[in-house]
C-alpha positions as CSV (number, residue, x, y, z in Angstrom):
1,X,-113.6,-80.7,-2.4
2,X,-113.3,-82.0,1.1
3,X,-109.5,-81.9,0.8
4,X,-109.7,-78.3,-0.5
5,X,-111.8,-77.3,2.4
6,X,-109.4,-79.0,4.8
7,X,-106.5,-77.0,3.3
8,X,-108.4,-73.8,3.6
9,X,-109.2,-74.6,7.2
10,X,-105.5,-75.3,8.0
11,X,-104.6,-72.0,6.4
12,X,-107.1,-70.2,8.6
13,X,-105.8,-71.9,11.7
14,X,-102.2,-71.1,10.7
15,X,-103.0,-67.4,10.1
16,X,-104.8,-67.3,13.4
17,X,-101.8,-68.8,15.3
18,X,-99.4,-66.4,13.5
19,X,-101.6,-63.4,14.3
20,X,-101.8,-64.5,18.0
21,X,-98.0,-64.9,18.0
22,X,-97.5,-61.5,16.5
23,X,-99.9,-59.9,18.9
24,X,-98.2,-61.6,21.8
25,X,-94.8,-60.5,20.5
26,X,-96.0,-56.9,20.0
27,X,-97.7,-56.6,23.3
28,X,-94.8,-58.2,25.2
29,X,-92.3,-55.9,23.4
30,X,-94.4,-52.8,24.2
31,X,-94.7,-53.8,27.8
32,X,-91.1,-54.8,28.2
33,X,-89.5,-51.5,27.6
34,X,-90.9,-48.0,27.2
35,X,-89.0,-45.8,24.7
36,X,-89.9,-42.4,23.3
37,X,-90.1,-40.8,19.9
38,X,-88.9,-37.2,20.5
39,X,-87.6,-34.9,17.8
40,X,-86.0,-31.5,17.9
41,X,-84.4,-31.7,21.3
42,X,-82.5,-28.5,22.1
43,X,-78.8,-28.5,22.6
44,X,-77.7,-28.6,26.3
45,X,-73.9,-28.6,26.0
46,X,-73.6,-25.4,28.2
47,X,-74.9,-27.5,31.1
48,X,-71.8,-29.6,31.0
49,X,-69.1,-27.0,30.6
50,X,-66.3,-26.1,33.0
51,X,-66.9,-23.1,35.2
52,X,-64.9,-21.1,37.7
53,X,-65.4,-21.5,41.5
54,X,-66.9,-18.7,43.6
55,X,-65.3,-19.2,47.0
56,X,-66.6,-16.0,48.6
57,X,-70.4,-15.6,49.1
58,X,-72.1,-13.3,46.5
59,X,-75.6,-11.8,46.7
60,X,-78.4,-13.0,44.5
61,X,-81.4,-11.1,43.1
62,X,-84.6,-12.3,44.6
63,X,-87.8,-12.1,42.6
64,X,-91.1,-13.0,44.2
65,X,-90.9,-14.0,47.9
66,X,-88.6,-16.5,49.7
67,X,-90.5,-17.5,52.9
68,X,-88.8,-15.9,55.9
69,X,-89.1,-19.2,57.9
70,X,-86.6,-20.9,55.6
71,X,-83.3,-20.7,57.5
72,X,-80.3,-22.8,56.3
73,X,-78.3,-23.8,53.3
74,X,-79.0,-26.0,50.2
75,X,-75.7,-27.9,49.7
76,X,-75.2,-29.4,46.2
77,X,-72.5,-31.4,44.5
78,X,-71.6,-32.3,41.0
79,X,-69.0,-32.1,38.2
80,X,-67.7,-28.6,37.4
81,X,-64.4,-29.0,35.5
82,X,-64.1,-31.3,32.5
83,X,-60.6,-30.8,31.2
84,X,-57.0,-30.0,32.3
85,X,-54.7,-28.6,29.7
86,X,-55.4,-30.2,26.3
87,X,-56.9,-33.3,27.9
88,X,-60.6,-33.8,28.6
89,X,-62.8,-36.2,30.4
90,X,-65.0,-38.7,28.5
91,X,-67.8,-39.3,30.9
92,X,-70.1,-36.9,32.8
93,X,-69.3,-38.6,36.1
94,X,-65.6,-37.8,35.6
95,X,-65.7,-34.1,36.1
96,X,-64.0,-32.6,39.1
97,X,-66.3,-32.1,42.1
98,X,-67.7,-28.6,42.5
99,X,-69.6,-27.9,45.8
100,X,-72.4,-25.3,45.9
101,X,-74.0,-23.5,48.9
102,X,-77.2,-21.4,48.7
103,X,-77.6,-19.8,52.1
104,X,-81.1,-18.6,52.9
105,X,-81.7,-16.2,55.7
106,X,-84.7,-13.8,56.2
107,X,-85.8,-14.1,52.6
108,X,-82.3,-13.4,51.2
109,X,-80.0,-15.8,49.4
110,X,-76.2,-15.8,48.9
111,X,-74.3,-18.2,46.7
112,X,-70.7,-19.6,46.9
113,X,-68.9,-22.6,45.3
114,X,-65.6,-24.4,45.7
115,X,-63.8,-27.2,43.9
116,X,-63.2,-30.1,46.3
117,X,-59.4,-30.1,47.0
118,X,-59.1,-33.8,46.4
119,X,-55.8,-35.4,45.6
120,X,-57.1,-36.0,42.1
121,X,-57.9,-32.3,41.6
122,X,-54.5,-31.2,43.1
123,X,-52.4,-33.6,41.0
124,X,-54.3,-32.7,37.8
125,X,-53.9,-29.0,38.6
126,X,-50.2,-29.2,39.4
127,X,-49.4,-30.9,36.1
128,X,-52.2,-29.3,34.0
129,X,-53.1,-32.8,32.7
130,X,-55.3,-35.7,33.7
131,X,-53.2,-37.6,36.2
132,X,-55.8,-39.8,37.9
133,X,-58.2,-42.2,36.1
134,X,-61.9,-41.7,36.5
135,X,-65.0,-43.8,35.7
136,X,-64.9,-43.2,32.0
137,X,-61.4,-41.7,31.5
138,X,-58.1,-43.6,31.6
139,X,-55.2,-41.4,32.7
140,X,-52.4,-41.7,30.1
141,X,-48.9,-42.6,31.1
142,X,-46.8,-39.6,32.3
143,X,-44.8,-38.4,29.3
144,X,-42.0,-37.4,31.7
145,X,-41.3,-41.1,32.4
146,X,-39.0,-43.1,30.2
147,X,-40.2,-45.8,27.8
148,X,-39.6,-48.6,30.2
149,X,-41.5,-46.8,33.1
150,X,-44.4,-46.1,30.8
151,X,-44.5,-49.7,29.7
152,X,-44.5,-51.0,33.3
153,X,-47.3,-48.5,34.2
154,X,-49.6,-50.5,32.0
155,X,-49.5,-53.4,34.4
156,X,-50.5,-51.3,37.4
157,X,-54.0,-51.5,38.9
158,X,-56.2,-48.4,38.3
159,X,-56.2,-46.6,41.6
160,X,-59.5,-45.4,43.0
161,X,-60.2,-41.7,42.6
162,X,-61.0,-39.5,45.6
163,X,-63.0,-37.1,43.3
164,X,-66.2,-37.2,45.4
165,X,-68.6,-35.5,43.0
166,X,-72.0,-37.2,43.7
167,X,-73.6,-36.1,46.9
168,X,-73.4,-34.5,50.3
169,X,-73.9,-37.0,53.1
170,X,-73.9,-36.8,56.9
171,X,-72.2,-39.1,59.4
172,X,-72.2,-38.3,63.1
173,X,-73.3,-34.7,62.5
174,X,-70.5,-33.9,60.1
175,X,-70.9,-33.3,56.4
176,X,-69.0,-35.2,53.8
177,X,-68.9,-35.3,50.0
178,X,-69.1,-38.7,48.5
179,X,-68.8,-40.7,45.3
180,X,-68.7,-44.5,45.1
181,X,-65.1,-45.3,45.9
182,X,-63.6,-45.8,49.4
183,X,-62.8,-42.1,49.8
184,X,-65.1,-39.4,51.2
185,X,-64.1,-35.9,52.3
186,X,-65.2,-34.1,55.4
187,X,-66.0,-30.5,54.4
188,X,-67.0,-27.3,56.3
189,X,-70.7,-26.8,55.3
190,X,-70.3,-23.0,55.7
191,X,-67.1,-22.3,53.8
192,X,-67.1,-25.5,51.6
193,X,-63.4,-25.9,52.5
194,X,-62.0,-29.4,52.3
195,X,-61.1,-30.5,55.8
196,X,-60.2,-34.2,55.8
197,X,-59.9,-37.2,53.4
198,X,-61.4,-40.3,55.0
199,X,-60.9,-43.9,53.8
200,X,-63.7,-46.3,54.5
201,X,-61.2,-49.3,54.2
202,X,-59.4,-48.0,57.3
203,X,-62.4,-48.8,59.4
204,X,-64.1,-51.7,57.8
205,X,-63.3,-54.2,55.0
206,X,-65.0,-52.5,52.1
207,X,-63.6,-51.0,48.9
208,X,-66.2,-48.3,48.6
209,X,-69.7,-47.2,49.6
210,X,-72.7,-45.6,47.9
211,X,-73.4,-41.8,48.0
212,X,-76.9,-42.5,49.2
213,X,-77.0,-43.7,52.9
214,X,-80.2,-44.1,54.8
215,X,-80.9,-42.9,58.4
216,X,-82.9,-44.1,61.4
217,X,-84.6,-41.4,63.4
218,X,-81.8,-41.5,66.0
219,X,-79.2,-40.6,63.3
220,X,-77.8,-44.2,62.8
221,X,-76.6,-44.4,59.2
222,X,-76.8,-47.4,56.9
223,X,-74.9,-47.8,53.7
224,X,-73.7,-50.5,51.3
225,X,-70.2,-51.2,49.9
226,X,-68.4,-53.9,48.0
227,X,-65.4,-55.9,49.2
228,X,-63.1,-57.9,47.0
229,X,-61.5,-60.9,48.7
230,X,-59.6,-64.0,47.6
231,X,-63.0,-65.8,47.3
232,X,-64.4,-63.0,45.1
233,X,-66.7,-60.0,45.6
234,X,-69.2,-59.5,48.4
235,X,-71.9,-56.9,49.0
236,X,-71.8,-55.5,52.5
237,X,-74.4,-53.7,54.6
238,X,-72.7,-51.0,56.7
239,X,-74.0,-49.4,59.9
240,X,-72.4,-46.2,61.3
241,X,-73.3,-45.1,64.9
242,X,-75.0,-41.7,65.3
243,X,-72.6,-40.1,67.7
244,X,-68.9,-39.6,67.8
245,X,-66.6,-40.2,70.7
246,X,-64.4,-37.1,70.1
247,X,-63.9,-34.1,67.9
248,X,-61.6,-36.0,65.5
249,X,-63.9,-39.0,65.2
250,X,-65.0,-39.8,61.7
251,X,-66.2,-43.4,60.8
252,X,-65.0,-45.0,64.1
253,X,-67.5,-47.6,65.2
254,X,-68.7,-48.5,61.7
255,X,-69.5,-52.1,61.3
256,X,-70.4,-54.6,58.6
257,X,-73.9,-55.7,59.5
258,X,-74.1,-58.4,56.8
259,X,-72.2,-59.7,53.8
260,X,-74.0,-61.1,50.8
261,X,-72.4,-63.3,48.1
262,X,-73.2,-62.2,44.5
263,X,-74.8,-64.6,42.0
264,X,-71.4,-64.5,40.2
265,X,-68.5,-63.5,42.4
266,X,-66.4,-62.5,39.4
267,X,-69.2,-60.3,38.0
268,X,-71.1,-58.6,40.8
269,X,-73.9,-56.2,40.2
270,X,-73.4,-52.4,40.1
271,X,-75.7,-50.5,42.5
272,X,-76.1,-46.8,43.1
273,X,-78.4,-47.0,46.1
274,X,-80.6,-49.3,48.1
275,X,-83.9,-49.4,50.0
276,X,-84.6,-49.4,53.7
277,X,-87.8,-50.0,55.7
278,X,-88.2,-49.8,59.5
279,X,-86.8,-53.3,60.0
280,X,-85.0,-54.3,56.8
281,X,-82.3,-53.2,54.5
282,X,-83.3,-54.0,50.9
283,X,-80.5,-54.7,48.4
284,X,-81.5,-54.8,44.8
285,X,-79.1,-57.1,42.9
286,X,-79.7,-55.9,39.3
287,X,-78.4,-57.2,36.0
288,X,-76.0,-54.2,35.5
289,X,-72.8,-56.2,36.0
290,X,-69.2,-55.3,36.6
291,X,-66.7,-57.7,34.9
292,X,-63.9,-57.7,37.5
293,X,-61.4,-59.2,35.1
294,X,-61.9,-56.4,32.6
295,X,-61.7,-53.8,35.4
296,X,-58.5,-55.2,36.9
297,X,-56.8,-55.5,33.5
298,X,-58.2,-52.1,32.2
299,X,-54.9,-50.3,32.2
300,X,-53.1,-53.1,30.5
301,X,-55.8,-53.1,27.8
302,X,-56.0,-49.3,27.6
303,X,-59.6,-49.3,28.8
304,X,-61.4,-47.2,31.5
305,X,-63.5,-48.6,34.3
306,X,-66.8,-48.1,32.5
307,X,-65.7,-50.5,29.8
308,X,-66.1,-53.3,32.4
309,X,-69.7,-52.4,33.2
310,X,-72.4,-54.1,31.1
311,X,-76.1,-54.9,31.0
312,X,-77.2,-58.6,31.0
313,X,-81.0,-58.6,30.2
314,X,-81.1,-62.4,30.5
315,X,-80.7,-62.3,34.3
316,X,-83.4,-61.7,36.7
317,X,-83.3,-59.0,39.4
318,X,-83.1,-60.2,43.0
319,X,-84.2,-58.4,46.1
320,X,-82.3,-59.4,49.3
321,X,-83.8,-58.5,52.7
322,X,-81.5,-58.1,55.7
323,X,-82.8,-57.8,59.2
324,X,-81.4,-54.5,60.6
325,X,-81.6,-55.8,64.2
326,X,-79.9,-59.2,63.8
327,X,-77.8,-58.6,60.6
328,X,-79.2,-61.8,59.1
329,X,-80.1,-62.2,55.5
330,X,-83.7,-63.5,55.1
331,X,-83.8,-67.0,53.5
332,X,-86.5,-65.9,51.0
333,X,-85.3,-64.3,47.9
334,X,-87.6,-62.1,45.8
335,X,-87.1,-62.1,42.0
336,X,-88.4,-59.9,39.2
337,X,-87.6,-59.5,35.5
338,X,-84.5,-57.7,34.5
339,X,-84.6,-54.1,35.5
340,X,-82.3,-51.3,36.4
341,X,-82.6,-48.7,39.2
342,X,-80.5,-45.8,40.4
343,X,-82.8,-44.3,43.1
344,X,-85.4,-45.6,45.5
345,X,-88.4,-43.5,46.5
346,X,-89.4,-45.2,49.8
347,X,-89.9,-48.5,51.5
348,X,-92.3,-49.4,54.3
349,X,-93.9,-52.4,56.0
350,X,-97.7,-52.8,56.4
351,X,-100.0,-55.7,57.1
352,X,-97.3,-58.4,56.5
353,X,-95.9,-56.8,53.3
354,X,-92.9,-54.7,52.5
355,X,-93.6,-52.1,49.8
356,X,-90.6,-51.1,47.8
357,X,-91.0,-48.0,45.6
358,X,-88.3,-47.0,43.2
359,X,-87.6,-45.4,39.8
360,X,-86.6,-48.1,37.4
361,X,-86.4,-48.9,33.7
362,X,-86.3,-52.1,31.7
363,X,-82.9,-51.5,30.2
364,X,-79.6,-50.9,32.0
365,X,-77.3,-49.4,29.4
366,X,-78.0,-45.8,30.4
367,X,-74.9,-45.6,32.6
368,X,-72.6,-45.9,29.6
369,X,-74.7,-43.4,27.6
370,X,-73.8,-40.3,29.6
371,X,-70.6,-39.6,27.8
372,X,-69.8,-35.9,27.6
373,X,-69.8,-36.2,23.8
374,X,-73.4,-37.4,23.9
375,X,-74.5,-34.7,26.2
376,X,-73.0,-32.1,23.9
377,X,-74.6,-33.5,20.7
378,X,-77.3,-31.6,18.8
379,X,-79.8,-32.2,16.0
380,X,-80.7,-35.8,14.9
381,X,-77.8,-37.3,16.7
382,X,-79.1,-36.0,20.1
383,X,-82.6,-37.1,19.3
384,X,-81.4,-40.6,18.4
385,X,-79.4,-40.9,21.6
386,X,-82.4,-39.9,23.7
387,X,-84.9,-42.1,21.9
388,X,-82.8,-45.3,22.3
389,X,-82.7,-44.9,26.1
390,X,-85.4,-46.6,28.2
391,X,-87.4,-44.1,30.3
392,X,-87.3,-44.4,34.1
393,X,-90.7,-44.9,35.7
394,X,-91.8,-45.1,39.4
395,X,-93.0,-48.5,40.4
396,X,-93.9,-50.5,43.5
397,X,-93.0,-54.1,44.4
398,X,-95.1,-55.7,47.1
399,X,-93.0,-58.3,49.0
400,X,-94.9,-60.7,51.3
401,X,-92.9,-61.1,54.5
402,X,-94.5,-64.1,56.2
403,X,-93.4,-66.9,53.9
404,X,-93.4,-70.4,55.5
405,X,-93.3,-74.0,54.4
406,X,-97.1,-73.9,54.4
407,X,-97.3,-71.0,51.9
408,X,-99.1,-72.1,48.8
409,X,-97.1,-72.2,45.5
410,X,-98.1,-70.6,42.2
411,X,-100.7,-68.2,43.5
412,X,-100.6,-64.5,44.0
413,X,-99.9,-63.7,47.6
414,X,-100.5,-60.0,47.3
415,X,-103.9,-59.5,49.0
416,X,-103.7,-55.7,49.3
417,X,-106.8,-54.1,47.9
418,X,-106.5,-52.1,44.6
419,X,-102.9,-53.3,44.2
420,X,-102.0,-54.8,40.8
421,X,-98.5,-56.0,41.9
422,X,-98.1,-59.8,42.2
423,X,-96.0,-62.0,44.3
424,X,-96.0,-65.8,43.5
425,X,-94.0,-68.4,45.4
426,X,-92.0,-70.6,43.0
427,X,-90.5,-72.6,45.9
428,X,-90.5,-72.1,49.6
429,X,-87.5,-69.8,49.4
430,X,-88.2,-68.0,46.1
431,X,-90.9,-65.5,45.2
432,X,-91.4,-64.0,41.8
433,X,-92.8,-60.5,41.8
434,X,-94.3,-58.1,39.2
435,X,-94.7,-54.4,39.9
436,X,-97.5,-51.9,39.8
437,X,-97.1,-48.4,38.4
438,X,-97.0,-45.5,40.8
439,X,-98.2,-43.2,38.0
440,X,-100.7,-42.7,35.3
441,X,-100.1,-43.0,31.6
442,X,-99.8,-39.2,31.3
443,X,-96.4,-39.3,33.1
444,X,-94.9,-40.8,30.0
445,X,-95.5,-37.5,28.2
446,X,-92.9,-36.0,30.5
447,X,-90.3,-38.7,29.9
448,X,-90.8,-40.6,33.1
449,X,-89.4,-39.5,36.5
450,X,-86.0,-39.6,38.3
451,X,-84.2,-37.9,41.2
452,X,-87.1,-38.8,43.5
453,X,-87.6,-37.1,46.9
454,X,-90.1,-37.4,49.7
455,X,-90.7,-35.7,53.1
456,X,-87.9,-37.9,54.4
457,X,-87.7,-36.7,58.0
458,X,-91.3,-37.7,58.7
459,X,-92.2,-40.3,56.1
460,X,-89.1,-42.4,55.4
461,X,-89.9,-46.1,56.1
462,X,-93.5,-45.1,56.6
463,X,-96.7,-45.1,54.5
464,X,-96.8,-41.9,52.5
465,X,-98.8,-40.1,49.8
466,X,-96.5,-37.7,47.9
467,X,-93.2,-37.9,46.1
468,X,-91.4,-35.4,44.0
469,X,-89.0,-35.8,41.1
470,X,-87.7,-34.5,37.8
471,X,-89.4,-35.3,34.5
472,X,-86.8,-36.4,31.9
473,X,-87.9,-35.4,28.5
474,X,-84.3,-34.8,27.8
475,X,-81.0,-36.3,28.8
476,X,-81.2,-34.2,32.0
477,X,-84.3,-33.2,34.0
478,X,-86.5,-30.6,32.2
479,X,-89.5,-30.4,34.6
480,X,-90.4,-30.8,38.3
481,X,-93.2,-33.1,39.2
482,X,-95.3,-33.8,42.3
483,X,-97.1,-37.1,42.3
484,X,-100.1,-37.9,44.5
485,X,-100.2,-41.7,45.1
486,X,-103.8,-41.8,46.0
487,X,-105.1,-40.4,42.7
488,X,-102.0,-41.0,40.5
489,X,-102.4,-37.4,39.4
490,X,-99.5,-35.0,39.4
491,X,-98.6,-31.3,39.3
492,X,-95.9,-30.0,37.1
493,X,-93.5,-27.0,37.0
494,X,-92.0,-26.5,33.6
495,X,-90.8,-23.6,31.5
496,X,-89.1,-23.6,28.1
497,X,-85.3,-24.0,28.1
498,X,-85.1,-24.4,31.9
499,X,-83.6,-27.5,33.4
500,X,-84.2,-28.1,37.1
501,X,-82.0,-30.2,39.5
502,X,-83.6,-32.7,41.9
503,X,-86.3,-31.3,44.1
504,X,-85.5,-31.1,47.8
505,X,-88.4,-30.9,50.2
506,X,-88.2,-28.6,53.3
507,X,-91.1,-28.9,55.8
508,X,-92.6,-25.7,57.1
509,X,-92.5,-25.0,60.9
510,X,-95.2,-27.0,62.8
511,X,-96.3,-28.7,59.6
512,X,-99.2,-31.0,60.1
513,X,-99.8,-32.3,56.6
514,X,-97.3,-34.3,54.6
515,X,-96.8,-31.7,51.9
516,X,-96.7,-28.6,54.1
517,X,-93.5,-27.0,53.0
518,X,-91.5,-25.9,50.0
519,X,-89.5,-27.5,47.2
520,X,-86.0,-26.1,46.4
521,X,-84.4,-26.7,43.0
522,X,-81.5,-25.2,41.1
523,X,-82.6,-24.1,37.6
524,X,-80.1,-23.8,34.7
525,X,-80.6,-22.7,31.1
526,X,-78.3,-23.3,28.1
527,X,-79.6,-20.4,26.1
528,X,-78.5,-17.5,28.4
529,X,-75.2,-16.7,30.1
530,X,-75.1,-16.4,33.9
531,X,-78.8,-17.1,34.3
532,X,-79.0,-19.8,37.0
533,X,-81.5,-19.4,39.8
534,X,-82.7,-21.1,43.0
535,X,-86.4,-21.9,42.6
536,X,-88.7,-22.0,45.6
537,X,-92.1,-23.8,45.0
538,X,-95.0,-24.2,47.4
539,X,-94.9,-28.0,47.9
540,X,-98.7,-28.1,48.3
541,X,-99.8,-26.1,45.3
542,X,-96.6,-26.5,43.3
543,X,-96.8,-22.8,42.4
544,X,-93.7,-20.6,42.3
545,X,-93.1,-18.5,45.4
546,X,-89.8,-16.9,44.4
547,X,-86.5,-17.3,42.8
548,X,-83.0,-16.1,43.6
549,X,-81.0,-15.3,40.5
550,X,-77.2,-16.1,40.6
551,X,-74.9,-13.9,38.5
552,X,-72.5,-16.8,37.7
553,X,-72.6,-19.9,35.5
554,X,-73.3,-23.2,37.2
555,X,-73.1,-26.7,35.5
556,X,-75.9,-29.3,35.9
557,X,-75.2,-31.2,39.1
558,X,-76.3,-34.4,40.8
559,X,-77.4,-34.4,44.4
560,X,-77.6,-32.3,47.5
561,X,-79.1,-31.8,51.0
562,X,-80.6,-29.0,53.1
563,X,-78.6,-28.0,56.1
564,X,-81.1,-26.4,58.5
565,X,-78.4,-25.6,61.1
566,X,-76.6,-23.2,58.8
């Protein structure tokens, strides 16, 4: 009897341990990655189709009211041509750069667009076939070459493209279009004509730079770019002076502020952007890795560049802080669990801490999911693709700056009130951090948030209250969101079958409050031909003020800026 009771007791203990284990596994799995369960997603293939350029300005039809104080141009960039002849690109990032200009004057709007006359575009157009490899597309050997020449071409390195299709950026008062290779193009912001191809590597020892520089109030630009040397890869912090010495000056005076060695020099991290506070550049070394051997041997193996990019969930994320004034990397490294990030929201210093706000997810495989064939899917295949992608969510990391040999180990150093982020010293030079959410649970109903923007001119590197972005309850943005950091409540602009681009904040004249101004966003629909419009929202109320309807088709793009001097 005693033995039987003992066996029963052991069974109860065993079941209890199993239930705890299952509960732990379940809760950790749920907290690790946020996925969705969406069905019946509409087809969006018209958003990624080739269009014709509109080089001369055309009028738009304004409905509602465009505030008369808005004077300037919204400049946007993105892919606009996805095939040449009978050959097509494989990845969304591969399409030829199409630049857009919405000029706003006295409540009226005109539109024009031009393809960037890059060498890639010109070579492809001349031969009516894909001549230059892109991120997800390997250019096939020229059929006009003989067999031996085609064989030898497989041993050539894949040359970097100059198809600058990601963003408009500004250096020394000039506008450039940029991607992530070493080539940028200076363009006329009024006519969108391509003026000059500029090679970063002619000025500093880098093999590329991001399309998301940051700026100090005086116009000094900061960027990041990789270099590949005999000893392996390095991450480089770049500084570009704010003024040019002459009319032909481009990147003269650019300097490498600091070089950082990757954890694995043969497999450095991929990064799309970086953070910057008043005194620090913050580089996020994430577990999205680039296998340099696979990339270098890609042509020999018949593989495009994206085949060498992979997600390693077993590696931690590392935050590197670089002093902007001295160029020295701080000895303390901040670590977090594996995460992926494309865009930062803001970073600022306060009371001995550096707050780093960014949109991130717990899975980094999305970059290889944006194949054009995926974006053009429909039905269950489209639902399955979307539901297997981790949602991007806005989060804050709190990094303690005053770490010394006296700093206690294994206790939370984040003393900020009402902050749930943690920062724990593992050693005197290593801090492990967890994040706090910059949103409420209801944001998940909108698929998370990406393409974040703030009132950059006044609140970049400073404490702030509002940020704006796109909700992603589809493979592209399908709503506009304004988040209040004090209440974690948000306002939404959303209409069926309308897909907005990133929101761009324009402050109103003599604005006193942070959200005094308007939001501009380009809206596209796949269900109606020639139905694109520029939307203007009141940034405070998030209500529509007006829209300018454009009588041509526009594909879904990436990034842009507002040029107030136009």
